[in-house]
C-alpha positions, 0 to 999 in steps of 0.5 A: 734308761733301759734299752734293747741291746740288739736295737742299740747295736743296730742303731749304732751301725745305722749312725755310722752308715749314715755318716759314711753315706754323707761322705764322712769317715765314721767309726765306733770308739772307746768302751764299746770296741773294747767290750766287743773284743772282750766278748762282752755286750757293750752297755752303750756305743760311741761314734767318732767321725771327721764330721764337725758338730754342725755337720752332724746336726745337718745329717741327723736333723736338729730334732733328733740331736742334742748339742749339749757337748758341742763345745767339745765336738760332741753331739748326741743323736737320739735313736728310735724307741728302745735303741737309746742314744749315741754320742757322736764326737768329732775327731779331736785333740785337746788343748790344755787342761787347766782344771786337771779334768776337762780340756780347755778347748779342742781342735778337730783332727784325724782319727789317729790323733784322736786315738792318741789323746785318749786315756788307755790303749784298750780304750783307744781302738776304733772299729768300722762296723760296716767293713768289720775292720779295726783301726788301732793306732795305739796297740790296744788290741795287743794290750787286751791280749796281754791283759794290761792296762797301759796309758797311751803315750806318756802316762805322766802327761795323761794323768796331768790332763785328767787326774781322775784317770788314775782311779780309772786305771785302778778300776779297769785293772781290777774289774777286768782282772788285768795287770797295771803296766809298770810305767803307768803304775809308777805314774799313778804313784807319783801323782796320787796326791793330785787326785785331791783336785777331782770332785768328791762326786767323781771319786765316789762314782769310781769307788762305787763301781769298784766296790760293787764289783766282784773284784772289789778286794783286788781294787782295794789292793791296787788302791793301796799299792798305787798310793791312792788309798792314802789320799781318798781314804786316809782313815783306813790307810793309816790303820793298815800301815803296820797292821796286817791283821786289819788289812787281812780282815778288811780284804776278807770281808770284802771278798765274802760279800755277795753282790753287795749294794754300795752301802754294804761294800762301804760298811765292809770297807770302813768296819775297821775304822769304826772299831779303831776310831768310832762312827764319827770317823766313819761319818767324816769319811763318808761326808768327804765323798758327799754320798747320798743318805741311801749310801752313807746312812745305810753304811752307818746302820749296817756298822751299828747293827752288825754285832747285834745280828751276829749274836741275835740268838742271845737277845730278846726276840722282839729286839731281833724282830725289829731288825728283821722287819726293817727294809734293809734286812737283806743288806744287813744279813749279807754284811753280817754273814761276811763278817761272821765268816771272816771272824769265825763266829756268829754264823749260828745267829745269822742262820737263826735270823734267816730261819725267822725271816722264812716265817709267815708275815703274820708270825714275823710281823703281826699288826700291832695290837695298839696304835697312837690313836688308841693311846689318845682315846685312853687319854694319854697325853702325847709325849715321851711315854708314847714310845715306851708304851707302844714298845712295851705292848709290842714286846709283850705281843711278840713274846706271845704273852698278849694277843688282843686289844683288851689285853694290851689295854689291861697291860697299859693300865697295870704298867703305865696307869699314871699316864691314863686319864682317870674317869 
């Protein structure tokens, strides 16, 4: 839900102040502190406190709080209009991770112990917005300066607790343009097969955030180096073991994309799979991540139509026009242009398509001269011929050979007379 960043920040300060006024310790925690130190505007704020869940609800009132995460010590506090909401979590330590994803139970503890159970040092820093003071028990500020992603404590233990952290390590390193601490990288490489325990939806969410980011190619390099690529996308990993050309093309296309949607990035990622196997292999990869059709269907469409767009000038205009008026044409051109730049051919056709897209709507996509209702009135029975007739009339219209309903009817009589009812 959209919110006003200034109002959200003030609300986060007010939450801390109110907890402090009630006699509790309260600090900003996690990503909002990291982002502030990086000079970024936080997308949201989290507060950590020594107040326990019931006490948090007492302080802020039950009407303004949600206890959805109370079992893990988390209470959601609802803010004023446009200020969003804030998760207020009791300082805790986690008691076991049977499923390799969430703690079995939690025990409330101190700020220092809470910091030490978190994932990476850059996410383990606390900030007091009232006193304007940082509390860093894990060396996170130093690692931010060194531009390093380092697991807190023993990386093997951190990844055993929550296996998704391995993908998060890669994402943070790539999107922040940081290095992966060697010990952290070695732990990911050792435990990479364990990523299979993470749900497909969680894996897909991390991949989405990596691939739509401008550093998507760097993320793919780290996925391969860490061993995670072989686990989450074996179709591509198998191709690039001994094929540097495949790898180089994939990275190049990813780099050339301009603010891609997830579907565009997926098409770039899986292009070589479609060429060396087929779209069935691509469908299998997309199905594994349980993606919505907006993403999977979009990627398949892009892979199917990209070769046509890169040779658009050689095809009949009506066939090109049908693609240019499709809802996802900008995605198709973005992806096709990245491929054309990488392969060094097809840019002229893409320029041709962009030139045609600039035409007035009446020229690019004039209303059809004839519809299915018209065919009914002509006495043509509903069936396979409908599509052939409508496409044939549309082609002639777009080529400029006919321009009226009467001309369309004459064409149907001459070309498809056997389907027209005799009077």
